[in-house]
N, C-alpha and C positions, 0 to 999 in steps of 0.2 A: 463624319468619315471627312479624311485632310481631302483636297484639292489634289495631292497627288495620288491619293487611291483612287479618288474620281477618274481619272485623267488617265490613269494605265490601263483602268477597266474596261472604260469609254473605245481607247486606243483599240483593245485587245480585241474588243466585242465589234467595232466595226470594220476590224480586218478580218477576223472568220465569216464575216457576212460576206462580203467583200469576196475573200477568197473562194470559199464556198458555190459562189454562183460564178464568178469567172472558170472553175477548175470543169463545170458541168461537163462542157464537152470532152476534157480530156480522159475523165472519170468514164466517161459511157464508151469511149473508144480502148480505155483498156480490159483486160483479160485476167480472172482468178488473183492469185495475191497481187499482180499488179492496182486493181481497183485502189487497194488500200495504199501499197507505193505512192501513187499518184497523188496521194491527199500531202506527201511530206513538205513538200513546199507551203501548202498552206500553213500547215502548223507552225512551219518555221517563221512564217513571216508574223504570224500572229505573235508569238514568242518576241520575235525582233520590236515589234509594232509598240509590245508593254513596253520591252527596256529602252526604247524610244525614248517614252513619255517621261520614262522617270528619267532618263538624265537630262531631257527640258523641263522638269516640274521639280525635279530635285538636285541641281546641278550641284548648287552649292556644298554638298553631302557626300556628294559622288568625289567630284572634284579630289577631295583629300586622299581618293586611291589612286591620283596622277604623280608619277616618280616625281620624284622631288626637281633633279637635274633639267623636267621640262620646262620652258617657260611658259607662263600664264596657264595655269590648269583649267583654269574656268572655260577657255576655248577648248583645248583638248576635250573635255565632257561633253561641251556643244558639239563638237565633231564627230564624234561617234554617236552622241545622239542621232548626225542628221545621218552618219553612215548607215545606222541599224534602220532608220525610216526609210531609206533609197532602196536598198537591200530586200524591205516587207515590201513595197511597192512594187517593185521588177517581179518579185516572187509571185503574186497577187495576179498581177496582168501578163506575168509570163513572156517577159521581152527583157533583152536582155543579160540571160539569166548566165551565160556563159561568163559574162563578165562579173555580175552583180554577186554572185557564188564562189569565185576566184576570189574576189576582192573580200569578203565577209571571212574567207578560210585565212586568208594573208594576215586582217588586221586580230583575228583570234591569236593567230600565232604569234603576231608582234605582244598582245597583251599577254600569254606566256613569256615570251624573253627579256620586257620593262618591269614587268610587275613580279611574276611569278618566280623567276629564275635568281632574282636577286635575291630574296628571301630563303632560298633553300637551306642554306646552311643554317636561317634561325628556327627553321620549320622542320629540320632533316627527320626529328621524331613524332610527331605529331599527323593524328592520321588524319587531321581535316585539312591541314596542308596538302596531303596529298589525294585526296578527294579532290579537291577544287582544282590541284594541279590539272589534274589529267580530266577534269573535268572539261576545262578551253581546249585541251588537247583535243577529246573525241567530237566537240562542235565544231572544232578549225578541221576535223576529218571526214566529218558527216558534210560540210560544202563542197570540201575535197573530192568526193565522190558525183555531189551532182555537176559539180566544175568538170571534171574528168568526163564524165557521162555526155554532154553535150560537146567539150573538142571533141572524142568519141567519132559523134555523129557526124564531122567534118573529117574523120579519115584522118586523125590525126595521132600519130604512137603515144603524144604526149597524155593524151585521155587516159589509155590505158595504165599508163603508169600511173597517174594522181586516183585512181579508182584503187588499183590496188593497194595502194597506201596508205588510203581514207580506211578503206576496208580493216585493214591490219590494225593499225592505229586504235580502232572504236572496236573491234576483237580483242585486243586488247585492254581496254577500258570494261568491256563487260566483263570479259574473267575478272580485271582487280574490282569490280563492284560485288561481281557476284561471290566473291571470298568473304568481302566483307560483311553481305547479307548474311552469312552463315555465322560470322563469328559475333558482329553486332546487332542483331535482330530484334533491339527494342527501340533502332533511330531509326527515324521516319526512312519508307525504301527509295527505291530509284535512284537518285543521286543521294547518297547515305551521307549526309553532314552532321551538325550538332544537335538537329531539335529532335527530343525524343517524343514519338507516336503520345499522343494523346491517351489516357485512360481510357475516355468511353471507345474510342478505336476499339470494336469485337476484331480477335484474333491475329492482333500485332505480330506476334511471332509468324504465323500463320503464313500471313501476306508476305512477310521477309523473307521468306524460305518458298514464295511461290513466284516471287519476282526475283529472288538469287536464282531458284531453277531456273527459269527463262530467260537472264542473263547469260547463263553459263552457256546450255541449249546455243544461243544465237551465238553468240563468241566462237565456237566449233561451226557453228552453221553458213559464220560467212567467207569462212575461209572454204568451202568447198563448193564449187560452180554452180552445180545443180540443186544445191539448198539455198543459195545466196537471197533469191527473194522472199522464199518462205519464213526465214531466219528473220529478215530483215519487217516483212510484215506480222510477223507472228508477234516480234519483241516489240514492234511500235505499237502494234494495237492493245498488249499490257499495259505498255507505258501510260494510251491514253487511258487506257481504266480509271487507271491507277490515278491518274491528273482528274479527273471525272467525279470515281466515286471516296477517294483519299483524300487528295489535295483541297478540291474546292469545298467538300464540309469542312475541312478546319480551316480556310479561307471564310465562309459564311460564319463560325463561331466566334471571329477576330475583327470582323467586319467592321465591328465600332469601338475597336480598340486600339491604342496604340501600335499592337501588333499588323495592322491590316496591310502596310506597307509589305513586309515581310509574308506576311500570307499571301498576296499578290506574287512576289518574287519567287518564291514555291512552286504554283502555279506556272508561271512562267517559264521556270528554270527545267522542271520534271517535261511539260510543254516541249521545250527546245530538246530535252533530249529523247523524247519520242520520234518528234522530227526527225532528229538524227541519225536513230534508227533505220526509220523509213528511207530516207535518202541514199543509204547505204543499197541500197535496191535498187537502185537506180544506172541503167547501163546494164544489168546481166541479163538480160534478154536477147544482148547481139553478143557477136564474136568478138572477140577480143580482136585488136590491129596488128598485125607481126608488126615489130620493129626493123629498124634498116637494119 
């Protein structure tokens, strides 16, 4: 197994252990669905830590993604790695979360604007392009909800706007992905990319339909105030189970193959999607701040 794969897995495990230890007080204070929702930042941190390690250890491969008009692509690759690491530490330590979550959302939006949008004409008719396009929007929107919940706690109407906007975008992505799960059930579920479900995985179509139904119900649940938390917690749990019992086994089969890094990326990607679902539940237990 390569140093890149070892580094990504080691960083992810370290972030998970630290996160679960430091979230204990907030977990015990939470009630009902909130006990699941409060774990969202931990899993967000684990995924960001995994991707941060990849940016440091595989920088020369990732720098090819940097737009050509930006000077010194290697610098920007390391810059994003530092940004993901800083955000992961902030979420784990639960310090300056208002700013770190807002900056994560902003960086995700910048990635969409600088990398995805310019490729719209070329990828207009490709399913994979739109899957990736809305994925970054979903990740940005989940962080936006977390930022909004922190701003709302200081009685700032901006927080309410951020949460409503973020949940709306995540709900739209859930609906889009749900449809994809029904139309293309043989592709891997969660974030339905181009990888086909391995033939040894039992019930691939059933798994895809279950995830699709979950996302469909959650999409509408996020738009109803009374069901926001249960929709966030329910979809987050399903995606976490998918990560643990679908993507981790696939990674194990690929761990000594050239696909090891790809397998870790699929784990991190689905984990970040699960965290995004959980983050949409933040702030749902507090009344909205009226606008001016």
